[in-house]
All heavy atoms as TSV, in Angstrom:
chain	resi	resn	atom	element	x	y	z
A	1	MET	N	N	2.080	-32.022	2.749
A	1	MET	CA	C	2.562	-30.695	3.112
A	1	MET	C	C	1.890	-30.171	4.274
A	1	MET	O	O	0.635	-30.423	4.369
A	1	MET	CB	C	2.283	-29.740	1.886
A	1	MET	CG	C	2.866	-28.414	2.002
A	1	MET	SD	S	4.590	-28.246	1.975
A	1	MET	CE	C	4.916	-28.845	0.249
A	2	SER	N	N	2.582	-29.545	5.200
A	2	SER	CA	C	2.007	-29.084	6.571
A	2	SER	C	C	2.261	-27.574	6.551
A	2	SER	O	O	3.267	-27.010	5.918
A	2	SER	CB	C	2.696	-29.715	7.689
A	2	SER	OG	O	2.527	-31.068	7.706
A	3	GLU	N	N	1.591	-26.998	7.420
A	3	GLU	CA	C	1.743	-25.480	7.667
A	3	GLU	C	C	1.625	-25.230	9.227
A	3	GLU	O	O	0.824	-25.890	9.794
A	3	GLU	CB	C	0.780	-24.593	6.952
A	3	GLU	CG	C	0.968	-23.118	7.031
A	3	GLU	CD	C	0.217	-22.291	6.025
A	3	GLU	OE1	O	0.366	-22.424	4.900
A	3	GLU	OE2	O	-0.681	-21.570	6.609
A	4	VAL	N	N	2.424	-24.423	9.662
A	4	VAL	CA	C	2.431	-24.199	11.215
A	4	VAL	C	C	2.552	-22.586	11.304
A	4	VAL	O	O	3.246	-21.976	10.509
A	4	VAL	CB	C	3.501	-24.939	11.806
A	4	VAL	CG1	C	4.940	-24.579	11.395
A	4	VAL	CG2	C	3.335	-24.809	13.369
A	5	LEU	N	N	2.035	-22.205	12.326
A	5	LEU	CA	C	1.999	-20.745	12.726
A	5	LEU	C	C	2.627	-20.695	14.087
A	5	LEU	O	O	2.060	-21.191	15.122
A	5	LEU	CB	C	0.713	-20.040	12.750
A	5	LEU	CG	C	0.693	-18.581	13.086
A	5	LEU	CD1	C	1.436	-17.806	12.079
A	5	LEU	CD2	C	-0.660	-18.044	13.268
A	6	LEU	N	N	3.936	-20.158	14.171
A	6	LEU	CA	C	4.685	-20.256	15.403
A	6	LEU	C	C	4.730	-18.748	15.927
A	6	LEU	O	O	4.622	-17.870	15.289
A	6	LEU	CB	C	6.007	-20.634	15.076
A	6	LEU	CG	C	6.298	-22.051	14.543
A	6	LEU	CD1	C	7.767	-22.239	14.158
A	6	LEU	CD2	C	5.824	-23.084	15.606
A	7	GLN	N	N	4.846	-18.621	17.264
A	7	GLN	CA	C	4.943	-17.260	17.987
A	7	GLN	C	C	6.401	-17.106	18.314
A	7	GLN	O	O	6.986	-18.019	18.848
A	7	GLN	CB	C	4.056	-17.240	19.185
A	7	GLN	CG	C	2.572	-17.479	19.006
A	7	GLN	CD	C	1.992	-16.154	18.248
A	7	GLN	OE1	O	2.314	-15.051	18.590
A	7	GLN	NE2	N	1.159	-16.465	17.304
A	8	ALA	N	N	6.964	-15.936	18.094
A	8	ALA	CA	C	8.319	-15.693	18.440
A	8	ALA	C	C	8.198	-14.170	18.924
A	8	ALA	O	O	8.427	-13.190	18.178
A	8	ALA	CB	C	9.194	-15.730	17.183
A	9	PRO	N	N	7.978	-13.968	20.243
A	9	PRO	CA	C	7.645	-12.727	20.803
A	9	PRO	C	C	8.789	-11.603	20.622
A	9	PRO	O	O	8.450	-10.460	20.737
A	9	PRO	CB	C	7.458	-13.032	22.192
A	9	PRO	CG	C	7.298	-14.498	22.443
A	9	PRO	CD	C	7.874	-15.142	21.182
A	10	GLU	N	N	9.961	-12.128	20.408
A	10	GLU	CA	C	11.113	-11.146	20.306
A	10	GLU	C	C	11.286	-10.500	18.947
A	10	GLU	O	O	12.140	-9.646	18.707
A	10	GLU	CB	C	12.423	-11.927	20.673
A	10	GLU	CG	C	12.380	-12.329	22.150
A	10	GLU	CD	C	13.314	-13.372	22.490
A	10	GLU	OE1	O	13.870	-14.126	21.626
A	10	GLU	OE2	O	13.721	-13.540	23.709
A	11	ILE	N	N	10.355	-10.861	17.979
A	11	ILE	CA	C	10.446	-10.343	16.709
A	11	ILE	C	C	9.906	-8.801	16.755
A	11	ILE	O	O	8.841	-8.562	17.206
A	11	ILE	CB	C	9.572	-11.175	15.665
A	11	ILE	CG1	C	10.130	-12.480	15.494
A	11	ILE	CG2	C	9.402	-10.404	14.376
A	11	ILE	CD1	C	9.267	-13.412	14.638
A	12	HIS	N	N	10.741	-8.002	16.231
A	12	HIS	CA	C	10.252	-6.549	16.296
A	12	HIS	C	C	10.763	-5.573	15.198
A	12	HIS	O	O	10.449	-4.386	15.112
A	12	HIS	CB	C	10.650	-5.924	17.643
A	12	HIS	CG	C	12.118	-5.925	17.881
A	12	HIS	ND1	N	12.903	-6.833	18.352
A	12	HIS	CD2	C	13.061	-4.867	17.564
A	12	HIS	CE1	C	14.178	-6.530	18.401
A	12	HIS	NE2	N	14.234	-5.376	17.918
A	13	CYS	N	N	11.558	-6.220	14.236
A	13	CYS	CA	C	12.062	-5.427	13.220
A	13	CYS	C	C	12.435	-6.192	11.900
A	13	CYS	O	O	12.315	-7.393	11.891
A	13	CYS	CB	C	13.365	-4.666	13.674
A	13	CYS	SG	S	14.796	-5.808	13.976
A	14	ASP	N	N	12.852	-5.405	10.935
A	14	ASP	CA	C	13.151	-5.963	9.532
A	14	ASP	C	C	14.331	-6.941	9.642
A	14	ASP	O	O	14.418	-7.915	9.013
A	14	ASP	CB	C	13.383	-4.987	8.507
A	14	ASP	CG	C	12.184	-4.410	7.936
A	14	ASP	OD1	O	11.025	-4.998	8.084
A	14	ASP	OD2	O	12.178	-3.137	7.582
A	15	GLN	N	N	15.268	-6.626	10.546
A	15	GLN	CA	C	16.433	-7.465	10.783
A	15	GLN	C	C	16.087	-8.777	11.222
A	15	GLN	O	O	16.572	-9.947	10.848
A	15	GLN	CB	C	17.451	-6.796	11.584
A	15	GLN	CG	C	18.705	-7.764	11.870
A	15	GLN	CD	C	19.472	-8.216	10.643
A	15	GLN	OE1	O	19.583	-7.246	9.722
A	15	GLN	NE2	N	19.907	-9.388	10.552
A	16	CYS	N	N	15.102	-8.821	12.242
A	16	CYS	CA	C	14.649	-10.076	12.750
A	16	CYS	C	C	13.898	-10.946	11.683
A	16	CYS	O	O	14.237	-12.163	11.538
A	16	CYS	CB	C	13.512	-9.861	13.802
A	16	CYS	SG	S	14.028	-8.871	15.242
A	17	LYS	N	N	13.176	-10.277	10.845
A	17	LYS	CA	C	12.384	-10.940	9.810
A	17	LYS	C	C	13.507	-11.568	8.646
A	17	LYS	O	O	13.299	-12.766	8.422
A	17	LYS	CB	C	11.642	-9.913	8.976
A	17	LYS	CG	C	10.888	-10.372	7.767
A	17	LYS	CD	C	10.040	-9.300	7.167
A	17	LYS	CE	C	9.405	-9.598	5.729
A	17	LYS	NZ	N	8.491	-10.602	5.820
A	18	THR	N	N	14.490	-10.758	8.411
A	18	THR	CA	C	15.438	-11.259	7.544
A	18	THR	C	C	16.324	-12.382	7.934
A	18	THR	O	O	16.558	-13.465	7.344
A	18	THR	CB	C	16.400	-10.152	7.032
A	18	THR	OG1	O	15.711	-9.055	6.521
A	18	THR	CG2	C	17.582	-10.626	6.146
A	19	SER	N	N	16.585	-12.379	9.283
A	19	SER	CA	C	17.441	-13.396	9.932
A	19	SER	C	C	16.669	-14.700	9.956
A	19	SER	O	O	17.200	-15.814	9.549
A	19	SER	CB	C	17.732	-12.850	11.385
A	19	SER	OG	O	18.403	-13.885	12.161
A	20	ILE	N	N	15.414	-14.623	10.498
A	20	ILE	CA	C	14.699	-15.879	10.623
A	20	ILE	C	C	14.264	-16.417	9.231
A	20	ILE	O	O	14.417	-17.629	8.918
A	20	ILE	CB	C	13.338	-15.655	11.355
A	20	ILE	CG1	C	13.710	-15.395	12.854
A	20	ILE	CG2	C	12.392	-16.784	11.328
A	20	ILE	CD1	C	12.517	-14.804	13.752
A	21	GLU	N	N	13.777	-15.655	8.247
A	21	GLU	CA	C	13.411	-16.077	6.892
A	21	GLU	C	C	14.648	-16.793	6.315
A	21	GLU	O	O	14.511	-17.656	5.556
A	21	GLU	CB	C	12.851	-14.965	6.126
A	21	GLU	CG	C	11.384	-14.676	6.489
A	21	GLU	CD	C	10.659	-13.519	5.693
A	21	GLU	OE1	O	11.433	-12.913	4.882
A	21	GLU	OE2	O	9.509	-13.325	5.881
A	22	GLY	N	N	15.760	-16.099	6.417
A	22	GLY	CA	C	16.944	-16.744	5.714
A	22	GLY	C	C	17.432	-18.032	6.408
A	22	GLY	O	O	17.620	-19.055	5.627
A	23	ALA	N	N	17.315	-18.205	7.769
A	23	ALA	CA	C	17.721	-19.385	8.441
A	23	ALA	C	C	16.646	-20.524	8.082
A	23	ALA	O	O	17.060	-21.675	7.858
A	23	ALA	CB	C	17.756	-19.226	9.823
A	24	VAL	N	N	15.469	-20.200	8.086
A	24	VAL	CA	C	14.393	-21.264	7.912
A	24	VAL	C	C	14.211	-21.586	6.446
A	24	VAL	O	O	14.146	-22.793	6.000
A	24	VAL	CB	C	13.067	-20.907	8.513
A	24	VAL	CG1	C	12.000	-21.890	8.241
A	24	VAL	CG2	C	13.202	-20.682	10.091
A	25	GLY	N	N	14.322	-20.555	5.682
A	25	GLY	CA	C	14.246	-20.740	4.138
A	25	GLY	C	C	15.212	-21.579	3.516
A	25	GLY	O	O	14.824	-22.244	2.422
A	26	ILE	N	N	16.309	-21.900	4.046
A	26	ILE	CA	C	17.395	-22.710	3.442
A	26	ILE	C	C	17.295	-24.226	3.873
A	26	ILE	O	O	17.940	-25.091	3.355
A	26	ILE	CB	C	18.839	-22.237	3.683
A	26	ILE	CG1	C	19.071	-22.288	5.175
A	26	ILE	CG2	C	19.068	-20.926	3.075
A	26	ILE	CD1	C	20.616	-22.013	5.535
A	27	ILE	N	N	16.301	-24.517	4.825
A	27	ILE	CA	C	16.146	-25.826	5.172
A	27	ILE	C	C	15.538	-26.669	4.165
A	27	ILE	O	O	14.479	-26.281	3.596
A	27	ILE	CB	C	15.243	-25.860	6.506
A	27	ILE	CG1	C	15.986	-25.175	7.636
A	27	ILE	CG2	C	15.068	-27.366	6.882
A	27	ILE	CD1	C	15.153	-24.984	8.839
A	28	ASP	N	N	16.177	-27.823	3.780
A	28	ASP	CA	C	15.489	-28.639	2.839
A	28	ASP	C	C	14.195	-29.196	3.280
A	28	ASP	O	O	14.030	-29.564	4.384
A	28	ASP	CB	C	16.524	-29.960	2.616
A	28	ASP	CG	C	16.010	-30.840	1.492
A	28	ASP	OD1	O	15.503	-30.202	0.408
A	28	ASP	OD2	O	16.034	-32.017	1.503
A	29	GLY	N	N	13.181	-28.975	2.452
A	29	GLY	CA	C	11.874	-29.415	2.691
A	29	GLY	C	C	10.914	-28.219	3.071
A	29	GLY	O	O	9.646	-28.353	3.140
A	30	VAL	N	N	11.482	-27.022	3.386
A	30	VAL	CA	C	10.688	-25.841	3.673
A	30	VAL	C	C	10.233	-25.221	2.296
A	30	VAL	O	O	11.099	-24.942	1.534
A	30	VAL	CB	C	11.438	-24.736	4.586
A	30	VAL	CG1	C	10.733	-23.522	4.694
A	30	VAL	CG2	C	11.673	-25.330	5.876
A	31	GLN	N	N	8.933	-25.082	2.109
A	31	GLN	CA	C	8.407	-24.527	0.957
A	31	GLN	C	C	8.337	-22.978	1.028
A	31	GLN	O	O	8.757	-22.366	0.136
A	31	GLN	CB	C	7.093	-25.053	0.590
A	31	GLN	CG	C	6.405	-24.409	-0.616
A	31	GLN	CD	C	5.618	-25.341	-1.460
A	31	GLN	OE1	O	5.559	-26.554	-1.080
A	31	GLN	NE2	N	5.188	-24.916	-2.533
A	32	SER	N	N	7.938	-22.459	2.142
A	32	SER	CA	C	7.782	-20.996	2.332
A	32	SER	C	C	7.897	-20.592	3.859
A	32	SER	O	O	7.555	-21.519	4.581
A	32	SER	CB	C	6.494	-20.538	1.696
A	32	SER	OG	O	5.425	-20.950	2.359
A	33	VAL	N	N	8.341	-19.471	4.016
A	33	VAL	CA	C	8.391	-18.973	5.342
A	33	VAL	C	C	8.081	-17.464	5.273
A	33	VAL	O	O	8.559	-16.744	4.467
A	33	VAL	CB	C	9.836	-19.211	6.083
A	33	VAL	CG1	C	10.989	-18.683	5.178
A	33	VAL	CG2	C	9.765	-18.573	7.481
A	34	GLU	N	N	7.235	-17.068	6.255
A	34	GLU	CA	C	6.838	-15.620	6.266
A	34	GLU	C	C	6.724	-15.148	7.771
A	34	GLU	O	O	6.107	-15.737	8.541
A	34	GLU	CB	C	5.415	-15.580	5.638
A	34	GLU	CG	C	4.899	-14.052	5.606
A	34	GLU	CD	C	3.476	-14.077	5.015
A	34	GLU	OE1	O	3.171	-14.885	4.037
A	34	GLU	OE2	O	2.767	-13.116	5.451
A	35	VAL	N	N	7.566	-14.084	7.964
A	35	VAL	CA	C	7.579	-13.610	9.274
A	35	VAL	C	C	6.695	-12.310	9.407
A	35	VAL	O	O	6.741	-11.469	8.517
A	35	VAL	CB	C	9.050	-13.149	9.678
A	35	VAL	CG1	C	9.145	-12.463	11.020
A	35	VAL	CG2	C	9.901	-14.481	9.683
A	36	GLY	N	N	5.787	-12.283	10.353
A	36	GLY	CA	C	4.862	-11.247	10.634
A	36	GLY	C	C	5.583	-10.360	11.846
A	36	GLY	O	O	5.522	-10.777	12.988
A	37	ILE	N	N	6.049	-9.190	11.467
A	37	ILE	CA	C	6.635	-8.207	12.495
A	37	ILE	C	C	5.590	-7.832	13.501
A	37	ILE	O	O	5.729	-7.903	14.615
A	37	ILE	CB	C	7.356	-7.001	11.890
A	37	ILE	CG1	C	8.433	-7.618	11.027
A	37	ILE	CG2	C	7.906	-6.207	12.893
A	37	ILE	CD1	C	9.239	-6.618	10.201
A	38	ALA	N	N	4.339	-7.352	12.967
A	38	ALA	CA	C	3.332	-6.796	13.678
A	38	ALA	C	C	2.803	-7.624	14.766
A	38	ALA	O	O	2.443	-7.339	15.980
A	38	ALA	CB	C	2.250	-6.282	12.890
A	39	ASP	N	N	2.840	-9.027	14.409
A	39	ASP	CA	C	2.066	-10.046	15.396
A	39	ASP	C	C	3.137	-11.004	15.906
A	39	ASP	O	O	2.799	-11.993	16.656
A	39	ASP	CB	C	0.861	-10.811	14.747
A	39	ASP	CG	C	1.238	-11.435	13.438
A	39	ASP	OD1	O	2.368	-11.317	13.005
A	39	ASP	OD2	O	0.312	-12.021	12.950
A	40	ALA	N	N	4.455	-10.774	15.637
A	40	ALA	CA	C	5.508	-11.733	16.178
A	40	ALA	C	C	5.303	-13.098	15.745
A	40	ALA	O	O	5.339	-14.032	16.663
A	40	ALA	CB	C	5.832	-11.419	17.485
A	41	THR	N	N	4.959	-13.433	14.522
A	41	THR	CA	C	4.683	-14.832	14.127
A	41	THR	C	C	5.648	-15.283	12.959
A	41	THR	O	O	6.149	-14.483	12.323
A	41	THR	CB	C	3.242	-14.964	13.644
A	41	THR	OG1	O	3.090	-14.165	12.575
A	41	THR	CG2	C	2.225	-14.729	14.743
A	42	VAL	N	N	5.737	-16.638	12.840
A	42	VAL	CA	C	6.422	-17.208	11.775
A	42	VAL	C	C	5.578	-18.245	11.230
A	42	VAL	O	O	5.193	-19.257	11.873
A	42	VAL	CB	C	7.776	-17.768	12.287
A	42	VAL	CG1	C	8.461	-18.366	10.983
A	42	VAL	CG2	C	8.645	-16.832	12.988
A	43	ARG	N	N	5.194	-18.126	9.995
A	43	ARG	CA	C	4.315	-19.090	9.242
A	43	ARG	C	C	5.222	-19.812	8.337
A	43	ARG	O	O	5.947	-19.173	7.488
A	43	ARG	CB	C	3.169	-18.335	8.418
A	43	ARG	CG	C	2.260	-19.256	7.658
A	43	ARG	CD	C	1.077	-18.649	7.073
A	43	ARG	NE	N	0.341	-17.679	7.872
A	43	ARG	CZ	C	-0.607	-18.063	8.696
A	43	ARG	NH1	N	-1.046	-19.309	8.720
A	43	ARG	NH2	N	-1.221	-17.076	9.347
A	44	VAL	N	N	5.233	-21.182	8.400
A	44	VAL	CA	C	6.116	-21.985	7.627
A	44	VAL	C	C	5.209	-23.060	6.968
A	44	VAL	O	O	4.419	-23.740	7.632
A	44	VAL	CB	C	7.147	-22.608	8.541
A	44	VAL	CG1	C	8.146	-23.456	7.629
A	44	VAL	CG2	C	7.920	-21.673	9.354
A	45	ALA	N	N	5.403	-23.243	5.774
A	45	ALA	CA	C	4.839	-24.346	4.929
A	45	ALA	C	C	5.996	-25.285	4.654
A	45	ALA	O	O	7.034	-24.898	4.103
A	45	ALA	CB	C	4.179	-23.929	3.708
A	46	TYR	N	N	5.918	-26.503	4.991
A	46	TYR	CA	C	6.980	-27.435	4.852
A	46	TYR	C	C	6.536	-28.896	4.513
A	46	TYR	O	O	5.302	-29.247	4.848
A	46	TYR	CB	C	7.782	-27.425	6.004
A	46	TYR	CG	C	7.091	-27.995	7.251
A	46	TYR	CD1	C	7.367	-29.206	7.815
A	46	TYR	CD2	C	6.387	-27.063	8.062
A	46	TYR	CE1	C	6.751	-29.691	8.973
A	46	TYR	CE2	C	5.648	-27.620	9.194
A	46	TYR	CZ	C	5.873	-28.929	9.607
A	46	TYR	OH	O	5.249	-29.390	10.743
A	47	ASP	N	N	7.362	-29.688	3.980
A	47	ASP	CA	C	7.062	-31.058	3.692
A	47	ASP	C	C	7.476	-31.939	4.850
A	47	ASP	O	O	8.640	-32.136	5.197
A	47	ASP	CB	C	7.937	-31.513	2.374
A	47	ASP	CG	C	7.661	-33.008	2.027
A	47	ASP	OD1	O	7.017	-33.774	2.852
A	47	ASP	OD2	O	8.095	-33.266	0.844
A	48	ASP	N	N	6.507	-32.464	5.620
A	48	ASP	CA	C	6.804	-33.045	6.866
A	48	ASP	C	C	7.491	-34.454	6.646
A	48	ASP	O	O	7.908	-35.109	7.556
A	48	ASP	CB	C	5.583	-33.136	7.821
A	48	ASP	CG	C	4.324	-33.738	7.104
A	48	ASP	OD1	O	4.439	-34.242	5.926
A	48	ASP	OD2	O	3.345	-33.846	7.673
A	49	ALA	N	N	7.494	-34.886	5.398
A	49	ALA	CA	C	8.241	-36.144	4.982
A	49	ALA	C	C	9.724	-35.913	4.927
A	49	ALA	O	O	10.656	-36.748	4.921
A	49	ALA	CB	C	7.695	-36.720	3.825
A	50	ARG	N	N	10.159	-34.590	4.778
A	50	ARG	CA	C	11.523	-34.214	4.644
A	50	ARG	C	C	12.094	-33.408	5.728
A	50	ARG	O	O	13.359	-33.348	5.961
A	50	ARG	CB	C	11.660	-33.399	3.272
A	50	ARG	CG	C	11.327	-34.244	2.037
A	50	ARG	CD	C	11.209	-33.429	0.753
A	50	ARG	NE	N	12.337	-32.823	0.471
A	50	ARG	CZ	C	12.343	-31.637	-0.362
A	50	ARG	NH1	N	11.270	-31.311	-1.042
A	50	ARG	NH2	N	13.548	-30.994	-0.624
A	51	VAL	N	N	11.364	-32.780	6.515
A	51	VAL	CA	C	11.901	-32.009	7.688
A	51	VAL	C	C	10.868	-31.970	8.754
A	51	VAL	O	O	9.640	-32.116	8.675
A	51	VAL	CB	C	12.094	-30.441	7.157
A	51	VAL	CG1	C	10.812	-29.788	6.803
A	51	VAL	CG2	C	12.882	-29.741	8.236
A	52	GLU	N	N	11.413	-32.123	9.990
A	52	GLU	CA	C	10.606	-32.092	11.220
A	52	GLU	C	C	10.482	-30.655	11.792
A	52	GLU	O	O	11.252	-29.856	11.621
A	52	GLU	CB	C	11.341	-32.945	12.306
A	52	GLU	CG	C	11.393	-34.439	11.853
A	52	GLU	CD	C	12.124	-35.254	13.021
A	52	GLU	OE1	O	12.405	-34.638	14.041
A	52	GLU	OE2	O	12.295	-36.428	12.765
A	53	LEU	N	N	9.363	-30.523	12.468
A	53	LEU	CA	C	9.058	-29.230	13.031
A	53	LEU	C	C	10.146	-28.850	13.949
A	53	LEU	O	O	10.565	-27.606	13.991
A	53	LEU	CB	C	7.628	-29.208	13.679
A	53	LEU	CG	C	7.250	-27.948	14.390
A	53	LEU	CD1	C	7.195	-26.716	13.291
A	53	LEU	CD2	C	5.878	-28.097	15.080
A	54	ALA	N	N	10.622	-29.703	14.730
A	54	ALA	CA	C	11.744	-29.460	15.630
A	54	ALA	C	C	12.883	-28.857	14.977
A	54	ALA	O	O	13.566	-27.928	15.571
A	54	ALA	CB	C	12.074	-30.738	16.376
A	55	SER	N	N	13.176	-29.276	13.805
A	55	SER	CA	C	14.449	-28.672	13.073
A	55	SER	C	C	14.169	-27.261	12.715
A	55	SER	O	O	15.014	-26.415	12.757
A	55	SER	CB	C	14.699	-29.494	11.906
A	55	SER	OG	O	15.009	-30.795	12.189
A	56	ILE	N	N	12.892	-26.932	12.395
A	56	ILE	CA	C	12.524	-25.548	12.060
A	56	ILE	C	C	12.649	-24.701	13.327
A	56	ILE	O	O	13.153	-23.620	13.224
A	56	ILE	CB	C	11.079	-25.515	11.428
A	56	ILE	CG1	C	11.070	-26.269	10.029
A	56	ILE	CG2	C	10.602	-24.093	11.341
A	56	ILE	CD1	C	9.689	-26.516	9.507
A	57	LYS	N	N	12.104	-25.188	14.378
A	57	LYS	CA	C	12.198	-24.451	15.621
A	57	LYS	C	C	13.640	-24.243	16.031
A	57	LYS	O	O	14.057	-23.033	16.529
A	57	LYS	CB	C	11.417	-25.116	16.700
A	57	LYS	CG	C	9.978	-25.129	16.627
A	57	LYS	CD	C	9.245	-25.753	17.831
A	57	LYS	CE	C	7.831	-25.657	17.729
A	57	LYS	NZ	N	7.117	-26.381	18.901
A	58	LYS	N	N	14.416	-25.257	15.821
A	58	LYS	CA	C	15.907	-25.041	16.311
A	58	LYS	C	C	16.595	-23.920	15.430
A	58	LYS	O	O	17.466	-23.236	15.853
A	58	LYS	CB	C	16.589	-26.413	16.115
A	58	LYS	CG	C	16.338	-27.376	17.216
A	58	LYS	CD	C	17.035	-28.583	16.987
A	58	LYS	CE	C	16.620	-29.659	18.038
A	58	LYS	NZ	N	17.350	-31.002	17.834
A	59	ALA	N	N	16.237	-23.924	14.113
A	59	ALA	CA	C	16.860	-22.848	13.250
A	59	ALA	C	C	16.427	-21.473	13.731
A	59	ALA	O	O	17.312	-20.600	13.648
A	59	ALA	CB	C	16.389	-23.086	11.780
A	60	ILE	N	N	15.191	-21.342	14.172
A	60	ILE	CA	C	14.806	-20.044	14.714
A	60	ILE	C	C	15.492	-19.704	16.057
A	60	ILE	O	O	16.080	-18.594	16.139
A	60	ILE	CB	C	13.266	-20.047	14.961
A	60	ILE	CG1	C	12.589	-20.137	13.588
A	60	ILE	CG2	C	12.827	-18.728	15.572
A	60	ILE	CD1	C	11.009	-20.328	13.665
A	61	GLU	N	N	15.595	-20.600	16.808
A	61	GLU	CA	C	16.327	-20.483	18.171
A	61	GLU	C	C	17.746	-20.210	17.920
A	61	GLU	O	O	18.367	-19.430	18.707
A	61	GLU	CB	C	16.053	-21.674	18.957
A	61	GLU	CG	C	14.639	-21.878	19.509
A	61	GLU	CD	C	14.266	-23.268	20.117
A	61	GLU	OE1	O	15.234	-24.229	19.947
A	61	GLU	OE2	O	13.199	-23.281	20.823
A	62	ALA	N	N	18.389	-20.729	16.962
A	62	ALA	CA	C	19.790	-20.518	16.687
A	62	ALA	C	C	20.069	-19.132	16.272
A	62	ALA	O	O	21.151	-18.607	16.315
A	62	ALA	CB	C	20.224	-21.495	15.633
A	63	GLN	N	N	19.098	-18.347	15.777
A	63	GLN	CA	C	19.142	-16.971	15.452
A	63	GLN	C	C	18.889	-16.046	16.696
A	63	GLN	O	O	19.024	-14.949	16.569
A	63	GLN	CB	C	18.115	-16.578	14.392
A	63	GLN	CG	C	18.290	-17.410	13.021
A	63	GLN	CD	C	19.622	-17.166	12.386
A	63	GLN	OE1	O	20.196	-16.010	12.268
A	63	GLN	NE2	N	20.419	-18.263	12.270
A	64	GLY	N	N	18.708	-16.693	17.816
A	64	GLY	CA	C	18.463	-15.962	19.042
A	64	GLY	C	C	17.068	-15.717	19.499
A	64	GLY	O	O	16.838	-14.805	20.297
A	65	TYR	N	N	16.020	-16.329	18.876
A	65	TYR	CA	C	14.711	-16.028	19.181
A	65	TYR	C	C	14.016	-17.222	19.843
A	65	TYR	O	O	14.216	-18.379	19.532
A	65	TYR	CB	C	13.899	-15.697	17.935
A	65	TYR	CG	C	14.426	-14.468	17.083
A	65	TYR	CD1	C	15.375	-14.814	16.104
A	65	TYR	CD2	C	14.176	-13.299	17.505
A	65	TYR	CE1	C	15.961	-13.724	15.421
A	65	TYR	CE2	C	14.652	-12.225	16.779
A	65	TYR	CZ	C	15.571	-12.419	15.800
A	65	TYR	OH	O	16.259	-11.399	15.095
A	66	ALA	N	N	13.183	-16.934	20.947
A	66	ALA	CA	C	12.387	-18.000	21.524
A	66	ALA	C	C	11.218	-18.197	20.565
A	66	ALA	O	O	10.829	-17.361	19.937
A	66	ALA	CB	C	11.937	-17.468	22.872
A	67	VAL	N	N	10.805	-19.505	20.528
A	67	VAL	CA	C	9.745	-19.798	19.528
A	67	VAL	C	C	8.798	-20.685	20.327
A	67	VAL	O	O	9.106	-21.615	21.087
A	67	VAL	CB	C	10.262	-20.404	18.324
A	67	VAL	CG1	C	11.029	-21.680	18.595
A	67	VAL	CG2	C	9.148	-20.626	17.264
A	68	PHE	N	N	7.532	-20.486	20.190
A	68	PHE	CA	C	6.409	-21.248	20.759
A	68	PHE	C	C	5.284	-21.678	19.795
A	68	PHE	O	O	5.128	-20.895	18.851
A	68	PHE	CB	C	5.733	-20.405	21.815
A	68	PHE	CG	C	6.713	-19.850	22.792
A	68	PHE	CD1	C	7.181	-18.571	22.711
A	68	PHE	CD2	C	7.118	-20.618	23.850
A	68	PHE	CE1	C	8.046	-17.998	23.601
A	68	PHE	CE2	C	8.053	-20.058	24.778
A	68	PHE	CZ	C	8.494	-18.685	24.684
A	69	GLY	N	N	4.777	-22.731	19.950
A	69	GLY	CA	C	3.736	-23.199	19.083
A	69	GLY	C	C	4.006	-24.560	18.364
A	69	GLY	O	O	4.989	-25.166	18.468
């Protein structure tokens, strides 16, 4: 199991949180996803044998958010 903390500077509201958590949360292998509005972060726990970090980042970007980390 791996955990990563990503920066997504465009996060600023509950809709951002819902959008990202929904998109990342449905990926097979993602155990948990938590969006921090105050610090514009996305913390993801995932099984790196089942999903690559690049796929998680792509899911966030597909929602319209730049992601770093």
